[in-house]
C-alpha positions as CSV (number, residue, x, y, z in Angstrom):
1,X,-224.4,19.8,216.2
2,X,-226.9,19.7,219.2
3,X,-229.6,16.9,219.3
4,X,-232.1,17.6,222.1
5,X,-234.8,15.3,223.6
6,X,-237.5,16.8,225.4
7,X,-239.7,14.3,228.1
8,X,-241.7,15.3,231.3
9,X,-244.8,16.4,229.7
10,X,-248.3,14.6,230.7
11,X,-251.4,15.7,231.4
12,X,-252.1,17.4,235.0
13,X,-255.0,19.2,236.8
14,X,-254.8,23.0,237.2
15,X,-253.0,23.8,239.9
16,X,-250.5,21.2,239.6
17,X,-246.9,20.4,238.7
18,X,-244.9,19.3,235.6
19,X,-241.1,19.2,235.6
20,X,-239.9,19.3,231.6
21,X,-236.0,18.2,231.1
22,X,-234.4,18.3,227.3
23,X,-231.0,16.1,226.8
24,X,-228.5,17.2,224.5
25,X,-225.9,15.4,223.2
26,X,-222.7,16.9,222.0
27,X,-219.7,18.7,224.5
28,X,-220.9,22.1,223.0
29,X,-224.0,21.9,225.5
30,X,-222.4,24.7,227.3
31,X,-221.5,27.1,224.7
32,X,-225.4,27.1,223.4
33,X,-227.8,29.7,225.8
34,X,-231.4,27.3,226.0
35,X,-234.6,28.1,226.2
36,X,-237.8,26.6,225.8
37,X,-240.7,27.5,224.1
38,X,-244.0,26.8,223.4
39,X,-247.0,25.9,220.9
40,X,-250.6,25.6,221.7
41,X,-253.1,24.8,218.7
42,X,-253.4,27.1,216.1
43,X,-251.3,29.4,217.6
44,X,-247.3,30.8,216.8
45,X,-244.9,29.6,218.7
46,X,-244.3,31.5,222.0
47,X,-241.1,32.4,224.2
48,X,-241.5,31.0,227.4
49,X,-238.1,31.2,229.5
50,X,-234.2,31.6,228.5
51,X,-230.8,30.6,230.6
52,X,-227.2,31.8,230.0
53,X,-224.2,29.5,229.4
54,X,-223.6,28.9,232.8
55,X,-226.8,29.4,234.2
56,X,-226.5,32.2,236.4
57,X,-228.9,34.5,234.8
58,X,-232.8,34.0,233.4
59,X,-235.0,35.3,231.6
60,X,-239.4,34.5,231.6
61,X,-242.1,35.3,229.4
62,X,-244.3,36.7,231.8
63,X,-247.3,34.8,231.7
64,X,-244.6,32.0,233.3
65,X,-242.8,34.3,235.2
66,X,-242.8,33.1,239.2
67,X,-244.6,30.2,238.2
68,X,-241.0,29.3,236.1
69,X,-238.3,27.8,236.5
70,X,-235.7,27.1,234.3
71,X,-232.4,25.2,235.3
72,X,-229.3,23.7,233.5
73,X,-226.8,21.2,234.4
74,X,-223.9,21.4,231.8
75,X,-222.6,18.3,234.2
76,X,-225.4,16.4,232.5
77,X,-226.0,18.4,229.5
78,X,-229.5,18.7,230.5
79,X,-232.1,22.0,231.0
80,X,-234.6,21.9,233.0
81,X,-238.6,24.0,233.5
82,X,-240.1,23.2,236.5
83,X,-243.6,24.6,236.1
84,X,-246.1,25.5,239.4
85,X,-249.1,26.4,239.7
86,X,-250.3,25.1,235.9
87,X,-252.9,27.2,234.1
88,X,-255.2,25.6,231.4
89,X,-253.6,27.7,229.0
90,X,-250.3,26.7,229.7
91,X,-251.4,23.7,227.7
92,X,-249.4,23.4,224.4
93,X,-246.8,21.5,223.0
94,X,-243.4,22.4,224.5
95,X,-240.3,22.6,223.0
96,X,-236.5,23.2,224.0
97,X,-234.0,24.9,221.9
98,X,-230.2,25.7,221.3
99,X,-228.2,28.4,220.2
100,X,-224.7,29.6,220.5
101,X,-225.2,33.2,219.5
102,X,-228.6,33.9,220.7
103,X,-229.3,36.5,223.6
104,X,-230.4,36.0,226.8
105,X,-233.4,38.2,225.8
106,X,-234.4,36.5,222.8
107,X,-237.5,35.7,222.2
108,X,-238.4,35.0,218.7
109,X,-237.9,31.2,217.7
110,X,-236.6,31.8,214.3
111,X,-233.0,32.8,215.8
112,X,-232.6,29.7,217.6
113,X,-230.5,27.1,215.6
114,X,-231.3,23.3,217.8
115,X,-235.0,22.5,217.9
116,X,-236.2,19.2,220.0
117,X,-239.0,17.2,219.2
118,X,-241.6,19.0,221.3
119,X,-243.5,17.2,224.5
120,X,-247.0,17.5,225.3
121,X,-248.1,19.7,228.1
122,X,-251.8,19.5,229.0
123,X,-253.8,21.3,231.5
124,X,-257.7,20.5,233.0
125,X,-260.1,22.5,234.6
């Protein structure tokens, strides 16, 4: 079992930055691929970024590549999403997810077993 709690969301102007954190419970954090997803009102949940178990490899959606950076600290059981150059279209509830068997390039939310409750990110124009 892995329990995930996101934090760091908020309201920011376009062009600004936010850093999301996701704290995980349990001793199996380092055995999980970690991902960030987001869901805007009226839209399906979509993949944002993922990071390998060791943190050595990352994978991004084209829409955030070059602006967002995913990282993890296995000693702190935490995964981060640094978001720069934010745009209004980045507005969504952001969720972190974990799965022991997901591949790094797995973008389907249904393939991730554990989810946090989400944190709201709002980017004003």
